[in-house]
Structure formats: structure tokens, C-alpha cells
Biopython code that builds the backbone (N, CA, C, O; Angstrom):
import numpy as np
from Bio.PDB.StructureBuilder import StructureBuilder

atoms = [
    (1, "MET", "N", (18.326, -160.719, -63.425)),
    (1, "MET", "CA", (18.699, -159.405, -62.958)),
    (1, "MET", "C", (19.723, -159.570, -61.837)),
    (1, "MET", "O", (19.464, -160.305, -60.884)),
    (2, "PRO", "N", (20.866, -158.916, -61.922)),
    (2, "PRO", "CA", (21.889, -159.040, -60.874)),
    (2, "PRO", "C", (21.455, -158.335, -59.604)),
    (2, "PRO", "O", (20.737, -157.336, -59.644)),
    (3, "TYR", "N", (21.895, -158.866, -58.486)),
    (3, "TYR", "CA", (21.595, -158.269, -57.190)),
    (3, "TYR", "C", (22.546, -157.116, -56.915)),
    (3, "TYR", "O", (23.674, -157.093, -57.407)),
    (4, "SER", "N", (22.078, -156.162, -56.125)),
    (4, "SER", "CA", (22.901, -155.034, -55.702)),
    (4, "SER", "C", (23.966, -155.530, -54.727)),
    (4, "SER", "O", (23.756, -156.512, -54.015)),
    (5, "THR", "N", (25.096, -154.853, -54.700)),
    (5, "THR", "CA", (26.144, -155.221, -53.757)),
    (5, "THR", "C", (26.114, -154.353, -52.509)),
    (5, "THR", "O", (26.943, -154.527, -51.616)),
    (6, "SER", "N", (25.160, -153.408, -52.432)),
    (6, "SER", "CA", (25.063, -152.565, -51.242)),
    (6, "SER", "C", (24.429, -153.347, -50.103)),
    (6, "SER", "O", (23.699, -154.308, -50.344)),
    (7, "PRO", "N", (24.704, -152.940, -48.845)),
    (7, "PRO", "CA", (24.127, -153.659, -47.701)),
    (7, "PRO", "C", (22.602, -153.679, -47.775)),
    (7, "PRO", "O", (21.977, -152.718, -48.223)),
    (8, "MET", "N", (22.023, -154.769, -47.338)),
    (8, "MET", "CA", (20.579, -154.945, -47.383)),
    (8, "MET", "C", (20.028, -154.879, -45.971)),
    (8, "MET", "O", (20.629, -155.427, -45.047)),
    (9, "GLU", "N", (18.909, -154.226, -45.794)),
    (9, "GLU", "CA", (18.212, -154.208, -44.512)),
    (9, "GLU", "C", (17.229, -155.370, -44.497)),
    (9, "GLU", "O", (16.767, -155.811, -45.549)),
    (10, "CYS", "N", (16.908, -155.868, -43.302)),
    (10, "CYS", "CA", (15.872, -156.894, -43.213)),
    (10, "CYS", "C", (14.590, -156.354, -43.818)),
    (10, "CYS", "O", (14.236, -155.191, -43.625)),
    (11, "ARG", "N", (13.904, -157.210, -44.547)),
    (11, "ARG", "CA", (12.664, -156.830, -45.217)),
    (11, "ARG", "C", (11.529, -156.724, -44.197)),
    (11, "ARG", "O", (11.374, -157.597, -43.342)),
    (12, "PHE", "N", (10.752, -155.670, -44.289)),
    (12, "PHE", "CA", (9.564, -155.475, -43.455)),
    (12, "PHE", "C", (8.602, -156.641, -43.678)),
    (12, "PHE", "O", (8.361, -157.032, -44.820)),
    (13, "ASN", "N", (8.056, -157.195, -42.604)),
    (13, "ASN", "CA", (7.090, -158.304, -42.663)),
    (13, "ASN", "C", (7.651, -159.547, -43.345)),
    (13, "ASN", "O", (6.961, -160.174, -44.149)),
    (14, "CYS", "N", (8.886, -159.908, -43.037)),
    (14, "CYS", "CA", (9.480, -161.096, -43.651)),
    (14, "CYS", "C", (9.619, -162.225, -42.629)),
    (14, "CYS", "O", (8.749, -163.093, -42.547)),
    (15, "GLY", "N", (10.686, -162.223, -41.861)),
    (15, "GLY", "CA", (10.902, -163.268, -40.863)),
    (15, "GLY", "C", (11.192, -164.642, -41.439)),
    (15, "GLY", "O", (11.123, -165.636, -40.716)),
    (16, "ALA", "N", (11.515, -164.724, -42.729)),
    (16, "ALA", "CA", (11.762, -166.022, -43.364)),
    (16, "ALA", "C", (12.875, -166.793, -42.662)),
    (16, "ALA", "O", (12.780, -168.010, -42.506)),
    (17, "CYS", "N", (13.923, -166.103, -42.239)),
    (17, "CYS", "CA", (15.043, -166.780, -41.583)),
    (17, "CYS", "C", (14.623, -167.371, -40.238)),
    (17, "CYS", "O", (15.244, -168.320, -39.759)),
    (18, "CYS", "N", (13.582, -166.821, -39.630)),
    (18, "CYS", "CA", (13.109, -167.294, -38.322)),
    (18, "CYS", "C", (12.158, -168.478, -38.451)),
    (18, "CYS", "O", (11.717, -169.042, -37.450)),
    (19, "VAL", "N", (11.848, -168.847, -39.685)),
    (19, "VAL", "CA", (10.972, -169.987, -39.943)),
    (19, "VAL", "C", (11.733, -171.069, -40.711)),
    (19, "VAL", "O", (11.769, -172.225, -40.288)),
    (20, "ALA", "N", (12.328, -170.700, -41.817)),
    (20, "ALA", "CA", (12.891, -171.679, -42.746)),
    (20, "ALA", "C", (14.144, -172.378, -42.225)),
    (20, "ALA", "O", (14.352, -173.561, -42.497)),
    (21, "LEU", "N", (14.966, -171.668, -41.489)),
    (21, "LEU", "CA", (16.245, -172.235, -41.053)),
    (21, "LEU", "C", (16.105, -173.067, -39.784)),
    (21, "LEU", "O", (15.277, -172.774, -38.921)),
    (22, "SER", "N", (16.921, -174.100, -39.685)),
    (22, "SER", "CA", (16.993, -174.857, -38.435)),
    (22, "SER", "C", (18.039, -174.186, -37.541)),
    (22, "SER", "O", (19.010, -173.602, -38.022)),
    (23, "ILE", "N", (17.818, -174.282, -36.254)),
    (23, "ILE", "CA", (18.779, -173.758, -35.277)),
    (23, "ILE", "C", (19.038, -174.884, -34.295)),
    (23, "ILE", "O", (18.137, -175.299, -33.565)),
    (24, "SER", "N", (20.262, -175.376, -34.274)),
    (24, "SER", "CA", (20.576, -176.526, -33.416)),
    (24, "SER", "C", (21.085, -176.099, -32.043)),
    (24, "SER", "O", (21.216, -176.926, -31.140)),
    (25, "SER", "N", (21.368, -174.824, -31.889)),
    (25, "SER", "CA", (21.880, -174.344, -30.600)),
    (25, "SER", "C", (20.747, -173.856, -29.706)),
    (25, "SER", "O", (19.597, -173.745, -30.132)),
    (26, "TYR", "N", (21.093, -173.572, -28.478)),
    (26, "TYR", "CA", (20.149, -173.088, -27.476)),
    (26, "TYR", "C", (19.478, -171.800, -27.931)),
    (26, "TYR", "O", (20.133, -170.885, -28.430)),
    (27, "ILE", "N", (18.173, -171.743, -27.753)),
    (27, "ILE", "CA", (17.378, -170.526, -27.927)),
    (27, "ILE", "C", (16.625, -170.352, -26.610)),
    (27, "ILE", "O", (16.077, -171.330, -26.099)),
    (28, "PRO", "N", (16.576, -169.137, -26.035)),
    (28, "PRO", "CA", (15.793, -168.965, -24.811)),
    (28, "PRO", "C", (14.371, -169.514, -25.005)),
    (28, "PRO", "O", (13.656, -169.100, -25.917)),
    (29, "GLY", "N", (13.983, -170.433, -24.152)),
    (29, "GLY", "CA", (12.680, -171.075, -24.253)),
    (29, "GLY", "C", (12.669, -172.330, -25.107)),
    (29, "GLY", "O", (11.707, -173.097, -25.070)),
    (30, "LEU", "N", (13.717, -172.546, -25.868)),
    (30, "LEU", "CA", (13.869, -173.735, -26.718)),
    (30, "LEU", "C", (15.302, -174.248, -26.578)),
    (30, "LEU", "O", (16.120, -174.032, -27.472)),
    (31, "PRO", "N", (15.615, -174.919, -25.477)),
    (31, "PRO", "CA", (17.008, -175.315, -25.231)),
    (31, "PRO", "C", (17.604, -176.219, -26.305)),
    (31, "PRO", "O", (18.823, -176.250, -26.477)),
    (32, "GLY", "N", (16.765, -176.951, -27.025)),
    (32, "GLY", "CA", (17.271, -177.833, -28.079)),
    (32, "GLY", "C", (17.237, -177.211, -29.455)),
    (32, "GLY", "O", (17.495, -177.898, -30.443)),
    (33, "GLY", "N", (16.925, -175.930, -29.550)),
    (33, "GLY", "CA", (16.844, -175.267, -30.842)),
    (33, "GLY", "C", (15.505, -175.502, -31.513)),
    (33, "GLY", "O", (14.520, -175.825, -30.849)),
    (34, "LYS", "N", (15.465, -175.339, -32.828)),
    (34, "LYS", "CA", (14.228, -175.535, -33.587)),
    (34, "LYS", "C", (14.530, -176.159, -34.942)),
    (34, "LYS", "O", (15.624, -175.997, -35.482)),
    (35, "LEU", "N", (13.570, -176.857, -35.473)),
    (35, "LEU", "CA", (13.700, -177.503, -36.772)),
    (35, "LEU", "C", (13.408, -176.521, -37.903)),
    (35, "LEU", "O", (12.696, -175.536, -37.709)),
    (36, "ALA", "N", (13.958, -176.792, -39.072)),
    (36, "ALA", "CA", (13.635, -176.009, -40.269)),
    (36, "ALA", "C", (12.135, -176.109, -40.516)),
    (36, "ALA", "O", (11.550, -177.185, -40.398)),
    (37, "GLY", "N", (11.523, -174.992, -40.857)),
    (37, "GLY", "CA", (10.091, -174.968, -41.139)),
    (37, "GLY", "C", (9.227, -174.700, -39.928)),
    (37, "GLY", "O", (8.017, -174.516, -40.055)),
    (38, "VAL", "N", (9.831, -174.676, -38.760)),
    (38, "VAL", "CA", (9.102, -174.391, -37.520)),
    (38, "VAL", "C", (9.326, -172.923, -37.172)),
    (38, "VAL", "O", (10.461, -172.450, -37.106)),
    (39, "ARG", "N", (8.239, -172.224, -36.955)),
    (39, "ARG", "CA", (8.328, -170.804, -36.598)),
    (39, "ARG", "C", (8.971, -170.675, -35.226)),
    (39, "ARG", "O", (8.562, -171.344, -34.277)),
    (40, "CYS", "N", (9.978, -169.814, -35.123)),
    (40, "CYS", "CA", (10.626, -169.561, -33.839)),
    (40, "CYS", "C", (9.611, -168.939, -32.880)),
    (40, "CYS", "O", (8.797, -168.107, -33.282)),
    (41, "ILE", "N", (9.664, -169.345, -31.626)),
    (41, "ILE", "CA", (8.715, -168.816, -30.642)),
    (41, "ILE", "C", (8.931, -167.329, -30.383)),
    (41, "ILE", "O", (8.070, -166.681, -29.787)),
    (42, "HIS", "N", (10.041, -166.785, -30.810)),
    (42, "HIS", "CA", (10.346, -165.370, -30.589)),
    (42, "HIS", "C", (9.983, -164.489, -31.786)),
    (42, "HIS", "O", (10.184, -163.275, -31.749)),
    (43, "LEU", "N", (9.453, -165.097, -32.839)),
    (43, "LEU", "CA", (9.010, -164.327, -34.001)),
    (43, "LEU", "C", (7.611, -163.811, -33.711)),
    (43, "LEU", "O", (6.667, -164.588, -33.573)),
    (44, "MET", "N", (7.488, -162.495, -33.620)),
    (44, "MET", "CA", (6.210, -161.884, -33.266)),
    (44, "MET", "C", (5.289, -161.799, -34.482)),
    (44, "MET", "O", (5.714, -162.049, -35.610)),
    (45, "ASP", "N", (4.037, -161.448, -34.247)),
    (45, "ASP", "CA", (3.051, -161.367, -35.327)),
    (45, "ASP", "C", (3.436, -160.373, -36.411)),
    (45, "ASP", "O", (3.016, -160.516, -37.559)),
    (46, "ASP", "N", (4.238, -159.358, -36.056)),
    (46, "ASP", "CA", (4.680, -158.376, -37.054)),
    (46, "ASP", "C", (5.995, -158.809, -37.714)),
    (46, "ASP", "O", (6.641, -158.017, -38.399)),
    (47, "TYR", "N", (6.384, -160.071, -37.501)),
    (47, "TYR", "CA", (7.586, -160.680, -38.079)),
    (47, "TYR", "C", (8.883, -160.057, -37.582)),
    (47, "TYR", "O", (9.902, -160.112, -38.271)),
    (48, "LYS", "N", (8.853, -159.471, -36.406)),
    (48, "LYS", "CA", (10.073, -158.984, -35.769)),
    (48, "LYS", "C", (10.448, -159.961, -34.659)),
    (48, "LYS", "O", (9.591, -160.658, -34.114)),
    (49, "CYS", "N", (11.725, -160.004, -34.336)),
    (49, "CYS", "CA", (12.234, -160.904, -33.306)),
    (49, "CYS", "C", (12.108, -160.240, -31.940)),
    (49, "CYS", "O", (12.585, -159.123, -31.738)),
    (50, "SER", "N", (11.470, -160.929, -31.009)),
    (50, "SER", "CA", (11.290, -160.359, -29.670)),
    (50, "SER", "C", (12.574, -160.397, -28.841)),
    (50, "SER", "O", (12.648, -159.740, -27.802)),
    (51, "ILE", "N", (13.586, -161.152, -29.277)),
    (51, "ILE", "CA", (14.855, -161.200, -28.537)),
    (51, "ILE", "C", (16.008, -160.652, -29.368)),
    (51, "ILE", "O", (17.170, -160.966, -29.110)),
    (52, "TYR", "N", (15.687, -159.840, -30.358)),
    (52, "TYR", "CA", (16.699, -159.308, -31.269)),
    (52, "TYR", "C", (17.856, -158.650, -30.526)),
    (52, "TYR", "O", (19.011, -158.830, -30.913)),
    (53, "SER", "N", (17.576, -157.898, -29.476)),
    (53, "SER", "CA", (18.620, -157.189, -28.725)),
    (53, "SER", "C", (19.135, -157.980, -27.523)),
    (53, "SER", "O", (19.992, -157.495, -26.785)),
    (54, "ASP", "N", (18.630, -159.163, -27.326)),
    (54, "ASP", "CA", (19.006, -159.992, -26.179)),
    (54, "ASP", "C", (20.376, -160.633, -26.423)),
    (54, "ASP", "O", (20.576, -161.280, -27.451)),
    (55, "PRO", "N", (21.313, -160.463, -25.497)),
    (55, "PRO", "CA", (22.631, -161.073, -25.684)),
    (55, "PRO", "C", (22.591, -162.610, -25.676)),
    (55, "PRO", "O", (23.556, -163.253, -26.090)),
    (56, "ASP", "N", (21.481, -163.201, -25.208)),
    (56, "ASP", "CA", (21.358, -164.659, -25.187)),
    (56, "ASP", "C", (20.794, -165.247, -26.469)),
    (56, "ASP", "O", (20.637, -166.463, -26.571)),
    (57, "LYS", "N", (20.483, -164.398, -27.459)),
    (57, "LYS", "CA", (19.958, -164.983, -28.692)),
    (57, "LYS", "C", (21.060, -165.817, -29.340)),
    (57, "LYS", "O", (22.242, -165.537, -29.143)),
    (58, "PRO", "N", (20.689, -166.830, -30.103)),
    (58, "PRO", "CA", (21.693, -167.722, -30.696)),
    (58, "PRO", "C", (22.693, -166.981, -31.586)),
    (58, "PRO", "O", (22.347, -166.018, -32.271)),
    (59, "LYS", "N", (23.922, -167.446, -31.559)),
    (59, "LYS", "CA", (24.980, -166.857, -32.388)),
    (59, "LYS", "C", (24.615, -166.924, -33.869)),
    (59, "LYS", "O", (24.915, -166.003, -34.628)),
    (60, "VAL", "N", (23.976, -168.003, -34.272)),
    (60, "VAL", "CA", (23.587, -168.134, -35.680)),
    (60, "VAL", "C", (22.644, -167.001, -36.077)),
    (60, "VAL", "O", (22.692, -166.524, -37.211)),
    (61, "CYS", "N", (21.797, -166.571, -35.163)),
    (61, "CYS", "CA", (20.887, -165.455, -35.445)),
    (61, "CYS", "C", (21.660, -164.141, -35.501)),
    (61, "CYS", "O", (21.422, -163.310, -36.377)),
    (62, "SER", "N", (22.579, -163.959, -34.570)),
    (62, "SER", "CA", (23.394, -162.738, -34.560)),
    (62, "SER", "C", (24.256, -162.634, -35.804)),
    (62, "SER", "O", (24.480, -161.539, -36.320)),
    (63, "ASP", "N", (24.741, -163.775, -36.288)),
    (63, "ASP", "CA", (25.645, -163.788, -37.432)),
    (63, "ASP", "C", (24.933, -163.699, -38.782)),
    (63, "ASP", "O", (25.554, -163.375, -39.794)),
    (64, "PHE", "N", (23.632, -163.988, -38.796)),
    (64, "PHE", "CA", (22.903, -163.965, -40.068)),
    (64, "PHE", "C", (22.705, -162.523, -40.514)),
    (64, "PHE", "O", (22.209, -161.692, -39.754)),
    (65, "ASN", "N", (23.093, -162.233, -41.745)),
    (65, "ASN", "CA", (22.897, -160.914, -42.328)),
    (65, "ASN", "C", (21.976, -161.030, -43.527)),
    (65, "ASN", "O", (22.121, -161.924, -44.360)),
    (66, "ALA", "N", (21.032, -160.116, -43.599)),
    (66, "ALA", "CA", (20.158, -160.080, -44.769)),
    (66, "ALA", "C", (21.009, -159.774, -45.996)),
    (66, "ALA", "O", (21.723, -158.771, -46.035)),
    (67, "GLU", "N", (20.928, -160.640, -46.989)),
    (67, "GLU", "CA", (21.661, -160.467, -48.243)),
    (67, "GLU", "C", (20.766, -160.938, -49.377)),
    (67, "GLU", "O", (20.039, -161.919, -49.218)),
    (68, "PRO", "N", (20.804, -160.272, -50.501)),
    (68, "PRO", "CA", (19.963, -160.688, -51.632)),
    (68, "PRO", "C", (20.142, -162.162, -51.999)),
    (68, "PRO", "O", (19.184, -162.813, -52.417)),
    (69, "GLU", "N", (21.351, -162.689, -51.849)),
    (69, "GLU", "CA", (21.613, -164.105, -52.169)),
    (69, "GLU", "C", (20.717, -165.041, -51.367)),
    (69, "GLU", "O", (20.302, -166.084, -51.872)),
    (70, "PHE", "N", (20.416, -164.679, -50.125)),
    (70, "PHE", "CA", (19.601, -165.509, -49.250)),
    (70, "PHE", "C", (18.157, -165.024, -49.149)),
    (70, "PHE", "O", (17.244, -165.820, -48.931)),
    (71, "CYS", "N", (17.957, -163.723, -49.307)),
    (71, "CYS", "CA", (16.644, -163.122, -49.057)),
    (71, "CYS", "C", (15.858, -162.833, -50.328)),
    (71, "CYS", "O", (14.665, -162.535, -50.264)),
    (72, "GLY", "N", (16.511, -162.918, -51.475)),
    (72, "GLY", "CA", (15.811, -162.687, -52.731)),
    (72, "GLY", "C", (15.139, -161.327, -52.777)),
    (72, "GLY", "O", (15.620, -160.362, -52.183)),
    (73, "SER", "N", (14.030, -161.262, -53.483)),
    (73, "SER", "CA", (13.333, -159.987, -53.653)),
    (73, "SER", "C", (11.970, -159.952, -52.975)),
    (73, "SER", "O", (11.239, -158.970, -53.105)),
    (74, "SER", "N", (11.618, -161.025, -52.244)),
    (74, "SER", "CA", (10.335, -161.076, -51.535)),
    (74, "SER", "C", (10.437, -162.102, -50.410)),
    (74, "SER", "O", (11.371, -162.904, -50.376)),
    (75, "ARG", "N", (9.479, -162.072, -49.498)),
    (75, "ARG", "CA", (9.443, -163.067, -48.421)),
    (75, "ARG", "C", (9.314, -164.471, -49.011)),
    (75, "ARG", "O", (9.977, -165.405, -48.560)),
    (76, "GLU", "N", (8.459, -164.612, -50.019)),
    (76, "GLU", "CA", (8.239, -165.918, -50.638)),
    (76, "GLU", "C", (9.530, -166.453, -51.259)),
    (76, "GLU", "O", (9.846, -167.636, -51.129)),
    (77, "GLU", "N", (10.266, -165.579, -51.930)),
    (77, "GLU", "CA", (11.528, -166.007, -52.532)),
    (77, "GLU", "C", (12.538, -166.364, -51.440)),
    (77, "GLU", "O", (13.276, -167.340, -51.571)),
    (78, "ALA", "N", (12.571, -165.576, -50.364)),
    (78, "ALA", "CA", (13.480, -165.863, -49.244)),
    (78, "ALA", "C", (13.164, -167.232, -48.651)),
    (78, "ALA", "O", (14.078, -168.000, -48.350)),
    (79, "MET", "N", (11.881, -167.544, -48.481)),
    (79, "MET", "CA", (11.503, -168.841, -47.923)),
    (79, "MET", "C", (12.013, -169.972, -48.821)),
    (79, "MET", "O", (12.564, -170.953, -48.322)),
    (80, "LYS", "N", (11.837, -169.846, -50.125)),
    (80, "LYS", "CA", (12.304, -170.877, -51.058)),
    (80, "LYS", "C", (13.812, -171.055, -50.992)),
    (80, "LYS", "O", (14.308, -172.181, -50.955)),
    (81, "ILE", "N", (14.542, -169.940, -50.979)),
    (81, "ILE", "CA", (16.004, -169.997, -50.946)),
    (81, "ILE", "C", (16.468, -170.627, -49.635)),
    (81, "ILE", "O", (17.299, -171.535, -49.634)),
    (82, "LEU", "N", (15.927, -170.140, -48.527)),
    (82, "LEU", "CA", (16.382, -170.628, -47.223)),
    (82, "LEU", "C", (15.961, -172.078, -46.989)),
    (82, "LEU", "O", (16.722, -172.836, -46.387)),
    (83, "TYR", "N", (14.782, -172.486, -47.442)),
    (83, "TYR", "CA", (14.393, -173.900, -47.342)),
    (83, "TYR", "C", (15.361, -174.773, -48.130)),
    (83, "TYR", "O", (15.706, -175.869, -47.689)),
    (84, "SER", "N", (15.797, -174.299, -49.287)),
    (84, "SER", "CA", (16.716, -175.099, -50.102)),
    (84, "SER", "C", (18.055, -175.290, -49.397)),
    (84, "SER", "O", (18.733, -176.293, -49.617)),
    (85, "LEU", "N", (18.440, -174.334, -48.552)),
    (85, "LEU", "CA", (19.692, -174.462, -47.802)),
    (85, "LEU", "C", (19.548, -175.418, -46.622)),
    (85, "LEU", "O", (20.536, -175.986, -46.157)),
    (86, "SER", "N", (18.328, -175.597, -46.140)),
    (86, "SER", "CA", (18.095, -176.441, -44.966)),
    (86, "SER", "C", (17.918, -177.905, -45.346)),
    (86, "SER", "O", (17.965, -178.778, -44.479)),
    (87, "SER", "N", (17.718, -178.180, -46.619)),
    (87, "SER", "CA", (17.462, -179.585, -47.011)),
    (87, "SER", "C", (18.718, -180.292, -47.431)),
    (87, "SER", "O", (18.674, -181.469, -47.787)),
]
sb = StructureBuilder()
sb.init_structure("model")
sb.init_model(0)
sb.init_chain("A")
sb.init_seg("    ")
for serial, (resi, resn, name, xyz) in enumerate(atoms, 1):
    if name == "N":
        sb.init_residue(resn, " ", resi, " ")
    sb.init_atom(name, np.array(xyz, "f"), 0.0, 1.0, " ", f" {name:<3s}", serial, name[0])
structure = sb.get_structure()
């Protein structure tokens, strides 16, 4: 099934990008970044980012846009896709 080309909103209760991806740049509280597969310390229990509006959040986080190519159709699919990009 082809993906829609319309803009995608972040999926409710997902946070896959905050777990699956590695971040090598500074994150507040994690100056050395985080490894792929490690939950970001700023990912809250409701899978929202506690520093989403913070100007100090990493550029990689600011630049990441939810897209079907990366996020698939479920959190589980997003995790698989994003893990495959980190390996």
C-alpha cells in the first residue's frame, strides 16, 4: 500500500525516534548524546518529549519530521524502520 504524501503528525504514544535513533550531539543532561536503542531521558511516560520546546534540544531532534517512510503505520513498525537506519 503506498504511503500518503500529505504531512504526517507525530503518532500518539509512539516516541520511536526517541529510542531507536542514536544522537551523537549534546542533549541536556546527556552531554555525550545517547546510543541507538537507549530511551532518551527526556521521553516521558506518555511518549512526549519534555524538552520539545526547549531551544537547547539537539538539532537532529528539531530536524526530524514524522514521515511514513520512517514512521510506518504503527510504533512497532517505526521502531523496526528506525533501528534498521541505526545499524
